[in-house]
C-alpha positions in Angstrom: 60.4 169.1 114.7 56.8 169.7 113.4 55.1 166.4 112.6 58.3 164.2 112.7 58.1 161.0 110.6 58.2 157.6 112.3 58.5 154.2 110.6 57.6 151.2 112.7 58.1 147.6 111.8 56.1 144.6 113.0 53.1 146.8 113.5 50.3 144.3 112.9 49.9 143.5 116.6 51.1 144.0 120.1 53.9 146.6 120.8 54.2 147.8 117.2 50.4 148.3 116.8 50.2 150.3 120.0 53.3 152.3 119.4 51.9 153.3 116.0 48.7 154.6 117.7 50.7 156.3 120.5 53.1 158.2 118.2 50.3 159.2 115.8 48.3 160.6 118.7 51.3 162.7 119.8 51.7 164.4 116.4 54.0 162.1 114.5 53.4 161.1 110.9 53.5 157.4 111.3 54.1 154.7 108.7 53.4 151.2 110.1 54.7 148.2 108.3 54.1 144.4 108.6 53.5 141.4 106.4 49.9 141.1 107.5 48.7 144.3 106.1 45.0 143.5 106.7 45.7 143.4 110.5 46.8 147.0 110.4 43.6 148.3 108.8 42.3 149.7 112.2 45.4 151.9 112.4 44.1 154.0 109.5 41.4 155.4 111.9 44.2 156.9 113.9 45.8 158.6 110.9 48.5 155.9 110.5 49.8 155.0 107.0 50.1 151.3 106.6 52.4 149.5 104.2 53.5 146.0 103.3 56.8 145.2 104.9 58.7 141.9 105.2 62.0 142.3 107.1 63.4 139.1 105.5 62.9 140.5 102.0 65.4 143.1 100.8 63.2 144.4 98.0 60.2 144.8 100.4 62.4 146.8 102.8 63.8 149.0 100.1 60.3 149.6 98.7 58.9 150.5 102.1 61.7 152.9 103.0 61.5 154.5 99.5 57.8 155.1 99.8 58.2 156.8 103.2 61.0 159.0 101.9 59.0 159.8 98.7 55.9 160.8 100.5 57.4 162.5 103.6 60.9 163.5 102.6 62.4 162.2 105.8 62.4 159.4 108.3 63.1 160.9 111.8 62.4 157.9 113.9 62.9 154.2 113.1 61.3 151.7 115.5 62.7 148.2 114.8 60.0 146.1 116.4 59.5 143.2 114.0 60.4 139.9 115.7 59.3 136.6 117.1 60.4 134.0 119.6 61.7 130.6 118.4 61.9 128.2 121.2 63.0 124.6 121.4 65.9 122.5 122.4 69.0 123.5 120.5 69.6 119.8 119.7 66.2 119.5 118.1 65.7 122.8 116.3 66.7 122.8 112.6 69.5 125.2 111.7 67.2 126.6 109.1 64.9 127.8 111.8 67.8 129.2 113.8 68.8 131.2 110.7 65.3 132.4 110.2 65.2 133.6 113.8 68.4 135.7 113.2 67.0 136.9 109.8 64.0 138.4 111.4 65.3 139.5 114.8 68.8 140.7 113.9 69.5 141.0 110.2 66.1 142.5 109.4 66.7 145.1 112.1 70.2 145.8 110.8 69.0 146.1 107.2 66.2 148.5 108.0 68.7 150.6 109.9 71.1 150.6 107.0 68.4 151.8 104.7 67.3 154.8 106.8 70.7 156.0 107.9 71.7 157.9 104.8 68.7 160.3 105.0 69.2 160.7 108.8 72.9 161.5 108.4 72.1 164.0 105.7 69.6 165.7 108.0 72.1 165.6 110.9 69.5 164.0 113.2 67.4 160.9 113.8 66.5 158.3 116.3 66.8 154.5 116.1 64.7 152.7 118.7 65.3 148.9 118.9 62.8 146.7 120.6 64.9 144.1 122.4 63.7 142.3 125.5 64.8 141.6 129.1 65.6 138.3 127.3 68.6 140.2 125.9 70.1 140.2 129.4 69.0 136.9 130.9 67.9 133.5 129.6 65.5 130.6 129.8 65.8 126.9 129.0 64.9 125.9 125.5 65.2 129.5 124.3 68.8 129.5 123.0 68.0 130.8 119.5 65.7 133.5 120.7 68.0 134.8 123.5 71.0 134.7 121.2 69.2 137.1 118.9 68.2 139.5 121.7 71.7 139.4 123.1 72.9 140.3 119.6 70.5 143.2 119.4 71.8 144.6 122.7 75.4 144.5 121.5 74.7 145.8 118.1 72.7 148.7 119.6 75.5 149.7 122.0 78.1 149.8 119.2 75.7 151.6 116.9 75.0 154.3 119.6 78.7 155.2 119.6 79.2 155.2 115.9 76.1 157.3 115.2 76.6 159.9 117.9 78.9 162.2 115.8 76.1 162.3 113.2 73.4 163.5 115.6 71.6 160.2 115.7 70.6 158.5 118.9 70.0 154.8 119.6 67.7 153.6 122.4 66.9 150.0 123.4 63.5 149.1 124.8 63.6 146.0 127.0 60.1 144.7 127.6 59.2 142.1 130.1 56.4 139.7 129.3 53.7 141.5 127.3 50.1 140.6 126.7 50.0 139.6 123.0 49.9 136.6 120.7 53.7 136.3 120.9 53.7 133.8 123.8 51.0 131.6 122.4 52.8 131.3 119.0 56.1 130.7 120.7 54.6 128.0 122.9 53.2 126.3 119.8 56.5 126.3 118.1 58.3 125.0 121.2 55.9 122.0 121.5 56.3 121.3 117.8 60.1 121.2 118.1 60.6 119.6 121.5 57.2 118.4 122.8 58.2 114.8 122.4 61.5 113.1 123.2 64.2 113.8 125.8 63.2 117.5 126.4 59.4 116.9 126.5 59.0 117.5 130.2 60.9 120.8 130.1 59.1 121.8 126.9 55.6 121.3 128.4 56.6 123.4 131.4 58.2 126.1 129.4 55.2 126.2 126.9 52.9 126.8 129.9 55.1 129.8 130.9 55.1 131.3 127.4 51.4 130.9 127.1 50.9 132.6 130.4 51.7 136.0 128.7 48.0 136.2 127.9 47.3 136.5 131.7 47.2 140.1 133.1 48.6 139.0 136.4 51.8 137.8 134.8 52.3 140.3 132.0 52.1 143.9 130.8 49.8 145.6 128.4 51.6 146.6 125.2 50.4 150.1 125.7 52.8 150.4 128.6 55.7 149.4 126.3 54.4 152.0 123.8 54.8 154.7 126.5 58.6 153.8 126.6 58.8 154.1 122.8 57.1 157.5 123.0 59.6 158.7 125.6 62.6 157.5 123.5 61.1 159.3 120.5 60.3 162.6 122.1 62.7 163.1 125.0 65.4 165.8 124.7 67.8 163.3 126.1 66.5 159.8 125.4 67.8 157.0 127.6 70.0 154.4 126.2 67.8 151.6 127.7 64.2 151.4 128.8 63.4 148.3 131.0 59.6 148.3 130.7 56.8 146.3 132.1 56.0 144.2 135.1 59.1 143.0 136.9 61.6 144.1 134.2 63.7 146.3 136.4 63.8 143.7 139.2 64.8 140.9 136.9 67.6 142.9 135.3 68.7 144.1 138.7 69.0 140.5 140.0 70.9 139.5 136.9 73.5 142.2 137.6 73.8 141.3 141.3 73.6 137.5 141.4 76.3 135.1 140.3 75.3 132.7 137.5 74.4 129.6 139.5 72.2 131.6 141.9 70.5 133.3 139.0 70.0 129.9 137.3 68.3 128.6 140.4 66.1 131.8 140.6 65.1 131.5 136.9 64.1 127.8 137.3 62.2 128.5 140.5 60.1 131.3 138.9 59.4 129.2 135.8 58.2 126.3 137.9 55.9 128.6 139.9 54.5 130.2 136.8 54.0 126.9 135.0 52.5 125.7 138.3 
């Protein structure tokens, strides 16, 4: 395809921001969407079209998809990247926050996919690229809501891959490890606000230190590396179904497959204590 059209959600920072630059530099017509439109202004210098997009607002999603189709006539690639990490003890996190976590990480992804599929089916081609996480295959204490959403993205993507194959549409899952971005710092702040006091305080402080460590290059991966995986999924003749990406991703997922639960539990806790150190 000449100048295929890509729509990327959650593009104001991190993986979405870098994936927008990467695809644009490789000949894609890129539309980058996020709530914080002003944060995407630098993307215009790379030829990226920016638009307001809130994946918890149906009208916002309809408007964004409609604009892309009106201006470009097609959406060849959808990168569902919008998401955040809600951490805190299940006992202490309000159900409203749990629902918001699912609204952003799961229902927003599903609705965006619903909106682009009619045009993809009509064209007989298309690619859905869902940004999951290694956290969709393993778990951490005080992360029950976040991990539940990423496990859901994994299962939804697998089912979607089979139902869309007859229509010429592929589905790939990107599974990043810890990535250098504001994600960890924001998640740590939310964790301490929810569980920084009371019966889970000791665990919360330890886990918050782990989440905040994603700003350190020795424990995390540049988002540009994850953007490379997005590019491969968008351009390969035969895209992979899954892309573990980043420092330690393949090792962690390999251990999860090999170790029984209790041994893996012990390994997770040992690593967390060392990182929080």
